[in-house]
C-alpha positions in Angstrom: 254.8 -6.1 -59.6 251.8 -3.6 -61.0 251.3 -0.6 -58.8 248.0 0.2 -57.2 245.6 0.7 -59.6 243.2 3.8 -58.3 239.3 3.6 -58.9 237.7 7.0 -58.0 233.4 8.4 -58.0 234.5 11.7 -58.0 233.0 15.1 -59.7 235.2 17.3 -61.0 234.3 21.1 -62.6 234.6 21.0 -66.5 234.8 24.1 -69.0 234.5 23.4 -72.5 233.0 20.9 -75.2 234.2 17.4 -76.5 235.0 16.4 -80.3 234.8 12.5 -81.7 238.3 11.6 -82.8 239.1 12.4 -86.4 241.0 9.7 -89.1 244.5 10.0 -88.5 247.2 10.9 -91.7 249.7 8.4 -92.1 253.5 8.7 -92.7 254.5 11.5 -90.7 258.1 12.9 -90.5 259.9 11.5 -87.7 263.1 13.3 -88.2 264.2 13.7 -84.6 264.6 16.5 -82.7 266.6 16.8 -79.2 265.5 18.5 -76.2 268.5 20.5 -76.1 268.4 21.5 -79.5 264.9 22.7 -78.6 266.1 24.6 -75.8 268.8 26.2 -77.6 266.1 27.2 -80.1 264.2 29.2 -77.2 267.3 30.7 -75.7 268.2 32.0 -79.3 264.9 33.4 -79.6 264.4 35.1 -76.2 268.3 36.8 -76.8 267.3 38.3 -79.7 263.7 39.6 -78.2 265.7 40.7 -75.5 268.4 42.8 -78.0 265.4 44.4 -79.2 264.2 46.3 -76.3 265.2 50.2 -76.4 266.2 52.3 -73.1 262.5 52.9 -72.1 261.8 49.3 -71.7 259.6 49.3 -75.4 260.0 46.6 -78.7 259.8 48.3 -82.4 256.4 48.9 -83.5 254.5 47.6 -86.8 253.7 49.1 -89.4 253.7 52.3 -90.3 251.5 55.4 -90.0 249.2 57.1 -92.4 245.7 58.1 -93.0 244.7 55.5 -95.1 246.0 52.6 -93.3 246.5 53.2 -90.1 244.7 50.4 -88.9 248.1 48.6 -89.5 250.2 50.7 -87.7 250.8 48.9 -84.2 253.0 50.2 -81.6 252.4 48.4 -78.5 251.3 45.3 -80.1 254.9 43.6 -80.7 256.0 44.5 -77.5 253.4 42.9 -75.2 253.7 39.9 -77.6 257.4 40.0 -76.2 256.2 40.3 -72.9 254.1 37.6 -72.8 256.3 35.0 -74.7 259.3 36.0 -72.1 257.0 35.5 -69.4 256.0 32.2 -70.7 259.8 31.1 -71.3 260.2 32.0 -67.5 261.4 35.1 -66.9 260.1 36.7 -63.4 258.8 39.9 -63.7 260.5 41.2 -61.0 263.4 41.5 -63.1 265.2 44.6 -64.0 264.4 44.3 -67.7 261.3 42.8 -67.5 260.2 45.7 -65.0 261.3 48.0 -67.0 259.3 46.9 -70.2 256.0 46.3 -67.8 256.5 50.0 -66.6 256.2 50.8 -70.1 253.3 48.5 -70.9 251.5 50.4 -68.6 252.3 53.9 -69.6 251.4 53.4 -72.9 247.6 53.1 -74.4 246.4 50.6 -77.0 243.0 51.0 -79.4 243.8 48.6 -82.0 242.6 44.9 -81.4 245.9 43.0 -81.7 247.8 45.4 -79.6 244.8 45.4 -76.9 244.4 41.9 -76.7 248.1 41.0 -76.6 248.4 43.5 -74.0 245.8 41.6 -72.0 247.9 38.2 -72.4 250.8 40.2 -71.0 248.7 41.1 -67.7 247.1 38.2 -67.0 250.4 36.4 -67.1 252.3 39.5 -65.1 249.8 39.3 -62.7 249.6 35.5 -62.0 253.0 35.4 -61.7 253.1 38.5 -59.1 250.4 36.9 -57.5 247.7 40.0 -58.5 250.1 42.8 -58.6 248.6 44.1 -62.0 244.7 43.3 -61.9 243.9 46.9 -62.2 245.4 46.9 -65.7 244.2 43.4 -67.0 240.5 44.3 -65.7 240.8 47.7 -67.7 241.9 46.1 -71.2 240.0 43.2 -70.6 236.6 45.3 -70.0 237.5 47.7 -73.3 238.1 44.5 -75.3 234.6 43.2 -74.0 232.6 46.3 -74.7 234.5 47.3 -77.8 233.5 43.8 -79.9 231.4 44.4 -82.6 227.6 43.7 -82.2 227.5 40.4 -84.8 230.7 39.2 -82.2 233.5 39.4 -84.0 236.3 42.2 -84.5 238.0 44.5 -86.8 241.4 46.2 -86.5 240.2 48.9 -84.1 238.6 48.0 -80.6 235.1 49.1 -81.3 234.8 52.3 -79.2 237.8 53.7 -80.9 236.0 54.0 -84.4 234.8 57.7 -85.1 238.6 58.6 -84.1 240.3 56.4 -86.5 238.2 56.7 -89.7 241.0 54.7 -91.6 239.9 51.5 -89.9 238.1 48.7 -91.6 234.5 48.4 -90.4 234.4 45.0 -91.5 235.2 42.0 -89.2 237.7 39.9 -90.0 238.8 36.2 -88.2 242.2 37.2 -87.1 241.2 40.5 -85.5 238.5 38.1 -84.0 240.6 35.4 -82.7 242.8 37.7 -81.5 239.8 39.8 -79.3 238.4 36.5 -77.9 242.2 35.5 -76.5 242.6 38.9 -74.6 238.9 38.5 -73.3 240.0 34.9 -72.4 242.9 35.6 -71.0 241.5 38.3 -69.0 238.8 35.8 -67.6 241.0 33.5 -66.1 242.1 36.9 -64.4 239.1 36.8 -63.1 237.7 39.7 -65.1 233.8 39.0 -65.3 232.8 38.9 -68.8 228.9 38.5 -69.5 227.3 35.4 -71.0 226.2 37.8 -73.8 229.2 38.0 -75.1 230.4 34.5 -75.7 227.1 34.3 -76.9 227.9 36.6 -79.8 231.0 35.2 -80.3 229.6 31.6 -80.7 227.2 32.5 -83.3 229.9 34.9 -85.2 232.3 31.9 -85.5 229.9 29.2 -86.4 228.5 31.4 -89.0 231.6 32.3 -90.8 232.3 28.5 -90.9 233.0 27.3 -94.5 231.0 24.0 -96.0 234.4 21.6 -95.4 234.8 22.7 -91.8 237.3 25.2 -91.9 237.4 29.3 -91.6 238.5 32.0 -93.9 240.0 35.1 -92.7 236.8 37.3 -94.2 235.5 35.0 -97.0 237.1 32.6 -99.5 238.9 29.2 -99.2 239.3 28.0 -95.7 243.2 28.8 -93.8 245.1 26.6 -91.4 245.6 29.6 -89.6 241.7 30.7 -88.9 240.7 27.1 -88.8 243.0 26.5 -86.1 241.9 30.0 -84.6 238.2 29.0 -85.0 238.5 25.4 -83.0 240.3 27.2 -80.2 237.6 30.1 -79.6 234.8 27.5 -80.1 236.6 25.5 -77.3 236.6 28.4 -75.2 233.0 29.6 -75.7 231.7 26.2 -74.8 234.1 26.5 -71.4 232.0 29.8 -71.1 228.6 28.8 -72.7 227.7 25.3 -71.3 229.5 24.5 -68.2 226.6 24.2 -66.0 224.9 21.4 -68.6 228.5 19.5 -68.1 228.4 19.5 -64.7 225.1 18.4 -64.6 225.5 15.5 -67.3 223.2 17.1 -69.2 225.5 17.6 -72.5 228.2 15.1 -73.9 227.4 15.6 -77.6 230.0 18.2 -79.1 229.6 21.1 -81.3 228.8 20.1 -84.3 230.9 22.9 -86.0 233.7 22.5 -83.8 233.6 18.6 -84.5 234.0 19.7 -88.1 236.6 21.9 -87.2 239.2 19.5 -85.5 237.8 17.4 -88.9 239.5 19.5 -90.8 242.5 20.0 -88.8 242.8 16.2 -89.0 242.7 16.4 -92.4 245.0 19.1 -93.3 247.3 19.3 -90.4 250.6 18.0 -91.8 249.7 19.7 -95.6 249.1 22.9 -94.3 253.0 22.9 -92.5 254.5 21.9 -96.0 253.0 25.0 -97.5 255.1 27.5 -97.9 253.2 30.7 -98.6 251.5 30.1 -94.8 252.8 32.0 -91.9 253.8 29.1 -89.9 254.4 30.8 -86.7 251.4 32.2 -86.5 249.8 29.1 -87.9 251.4 27.1 -85.3 250.6 29.6 -82.6 246.8 29.4 -83.3 247.4 25.6 -83.3 249.1 25.7 -79.6 245.8 27.5 -78.4 244.0 24.8 -80.1 246.0 22.6 -77.5 245.6 24.8 -74.4 241.8 25.5 -74.8 241.2 21.7 -75.9 243.6 19.7 -74.4 244.6 18.0 -78.1 247.7 16.3 -78.4 247.2 14.7 -81.9 245.1 15.8 -85.0 244.2 12.0 -85.7 247.8 9.9 -85.0 249.9 13.4 -85.6 251.5 14.8 -82.2 251.4 18.2 -83.6 254.4 19.6 -81.0 256.5 17.2 -82.4 256.1 17.9 -85.9 256.1 21.8 -85.2 258.8 22.3 -83.7 261.2 20.9 -86.2 259.5 22.8 -88.7 260.8 25.8 -86.0 263.9 24.8 -85.9 264.5 24.7 -89.7 262.9 28.2 -89.9 264.8 30.1 -87.1 267.4 33.0 -88.3 271.2 33.1 -87.4 270.4 35.5 -85.0 267.6 33.7 -83.2 264.9 35.4 -84.9 261.5 33.9 -86.8 260.3 36.8 -89.6 257.9 35.9 -91.7 256.0 39.5 -91.3 257.1 41.1 -88.1 260.4 39.9 -86.5 259.6 40.1 -82.9 255.6 39.1 -82.8 256.4 35.8 -85.0 259.5 35.5 -82.5 257.2 35.2 -79.7 254.5 33.4 -81.7 257.3 30.2 -82.4 258.3 30.8 -78.5 255.5 30.8 -77.2 254.6 27.6 -79.1 257.8 25.8 -78.1 257.7 26.4 -74.6 254.6 24.4 -74.2 256.9 21.3 -74.7 259.3 22.3 -71.8 256.1 22.3 -69.0 254.7 19.3 -67.6 251.8 17.0 -68.2 250.4 15.7 -65.1 247.6 14.2 -66.6 246.9 12.6 -69.7 242.6 12.2 -70.5 241.9 8.8 -72.3 239.9 9.5 -75.9 238.5 6.1 -76.2 235.1 4.7 -78.2 232.3 6.1 -75.8 231.5 8.8 -73.4 235.4 9.6 -72.4 234.6 13.3 -72.5 231.7 14.7 -70.8 233.6 16.8 -68.9 235.6 18.3 -70.9 237.6 20.6 -69.1 237.2 19.1 -65.8 241.2 18.9 -66.2 241.7 22.1 -67.3 240.2 23.3 -63.8 242.5 20.9 -61.8 245.8 22.1 -63.5 245.0 25.3 -63.1 244.4 24.9 -59.2 247.4 22.8 -58.8 249.2 25.5 -60.6 247.7 27.9 -58.5 248.8 26.1 -55.2 252.2 24.9 -56.5 253.5 28.1 -57.4 254.8 25.9 -60.9 252.7 25.3 -63.9 251.5 22.1 -64.7 249.4 20.5 -67.4 246.8 17.9 -69.3 246.6 16.7 -72.7 244.3 14.3 -74.9 245.6 10.8 -76.0 244.7 7.8 -77.3 245.7 4.2 -77.3 246.3 4.5 -81.4 250.0 5.6 -80.1 253.0 3.4 -78.8 252.7 2.9 -74.9 255.4 4.8 -74.3 253.8 7.9 -75.1 251.2 7.0 -72.1 254.8 8.1 -70.0 254.3 12.0 -70.9 252.4 12.0 -67.8 251.9 10.0 -64.6 248.0 9.9 -64.7 246.3 8.7 -67.4 242.5 9.6 -66.4 239.5 7.7 -67.8 236.2 9.2 -66.9 232.6 8.7 -68.5 229.0 7.2 -67.3 229.0 4.1 -69.8 230.9 0.8 -70.3 234.5 2.2 -71.6 235.0 0.6 -74.9 238.5 -1.0 -75.1 239.8 -3.3 -77.5 241.9 -6.5 -76.3 245.3 -4.5 -77.9 244.0 -1.5 -76.0 243.6 -3.7 -72.9 247.3 -4.9 -73.3 248.6 -1.2 -73.7 247.0 -0.2 -70.5 248.3 -3.1 -68.5 251.6 -2.3 -69.7 251.5 1.4 -68.8 250.5 0.7 -65.7 253.3 -2.2 -65.1 255.8 0.0 -66.3 254.8 2.6 -63.6 251.7 4.6 -64.5 249.0 5.3 -62.6 245.1 5.1 -63.8 242.5 7.0 -62.3 239.0 6.5 -63.1 236.3 9.1 -62.6 232.3 8.3 -62.7 230.4 11.0 -63.9 227.0 12.1 -62.1 227.6 8.6 -60.4 226.1 6.6 -63.3 226.2 2.7 -62.9 227.1 1.8 -66.5 230.6 3.4 -66.0 231.1 1.8 -62.5 230.6 -1.4 -63.4 232.1 -1.5 -66.5 235.5 0.3 -65.4 235.6 -2.9 -62.8 235.1 -5.2 -65.4 238.3 -3.3 -66.9 240.3 -3.4 -64.2 239.2 -7.0 -63.3 240.3 -7.8 -66.8 243.7 -5.8 -66.7 244.8 -7.5 -63.1 243.1 -10.6 -62.6 245.3 -11.7 -59.7 244.2 -8.1 -57.8 240.9 -6.9 -56.2 240.2 -3.2 -55.8 240.5 -1.8 -52.1 238.4 0.7 -50.8 240.8 2.9 -48.7 239.7 3.9 -45.1 238.9 7.5 -44.5 241.9 7.9 -42.6 244.3 7.4 -45.7 246.8 9.9 -45.8 245.4 10.8 -49.9 242.8 12.7 -47.7 245.3 14.8 -46.0 248.4 15.0 -47.8 247.5 18.3 -48.9 244.5 19.5 -46.8 243.9 19.0 -43.1 240.6 18.1 -43.7 238.2 17.8 -46.4 234.0 17.7 -46.1 232.6 14.7 -47.7 235.4 13.4 -48.9 235.1 11.1 -52.4 235.4 7.2 -52.0 238.8 5.7 -53.6 
């Protein structure tokens, strides 16, 4: 018997933008990787990072100091990335070895963009897991990154206020430093650090201006690269979160940023080819891809499940002692772990990408899952799926969300997959945005076609769904 189908006319806050589906890549490598193998790889990587921790709680620095190459000397950055990755893998901030690491990080200071940004990411996660114990540290370094960005919205090796004291620093921005600067500020803002709107306006302009004609991004100039393109896409998602929130809430904006749509199309076309490029620093590239998933929710580039393919590559690249190393073993191992642990975390909602205005409020589920993670004290996530995939893959989440303002465009084959999903235990949750009658009418027609033997029932206001988490909801939505 099919489970109950939920129909909701609700408004959920949103925080980003939408893009159209790109063309899929066929003949995806499908060599299986077991969850047990992934877990063992994560554990070996964790053990390697802890093996590199020194007695004072630190990790080895990267590079060597010199007057002419001072920009490439990072004292605390690798350790901050290790702390961030280890916290993501589940290490408690209160454990003896992590407490020692956080104490070391608090004693030190950084002025290089990579290091300050990595420190912000570490402080954000430590602060969240300890209910705001490290709020001051996150505030200090987050503000430093905001004030220290370049006037054009980019970053170089040094946070701007430190240029005078570091003559070896390159004053020309590059997109790798710019990516890390933004990721650090993003973490700070997620931790309730106030970031002025002007900052995000400048960052958006930098990345739009830097985009190549093919839709990708380069390190500074020249041919587009996979890592920089993933960095550009993730950054544009974040900027859209911050700049266009009210327009999305009011249903005044639904079209994607042209630059963002072009960037996704580049990844659709080139993702698999990028993984086959032996010259690419794959750990860093896949970390950038994971940031796209975190910022935008995308599970697929075309029809390619980026996590499934990427984890296969990372397991092949792992060394016998558990490390990954293309450039800096501590940082590369942290990048790989941050990618792999994404598959560990439970997905609560899938959002359906269909022909139509499926994503007017594109960060609604990001806001909801962040709130639920806080309430449950356990991380839950969301992702975007489409109906070109096998029906079985829809069951990665118990809820499949369908939203819009107009009638959803669904083919007969897609309707069959939706029916099968529900009959196998999945639950459809439909959301009418801005109370538009087109979607309300259209989704009811979809349900009537899916389950002609059943009728939608309006739940009474005293139904337990309204009180299972809160004693009272003012103006509860109709279900």
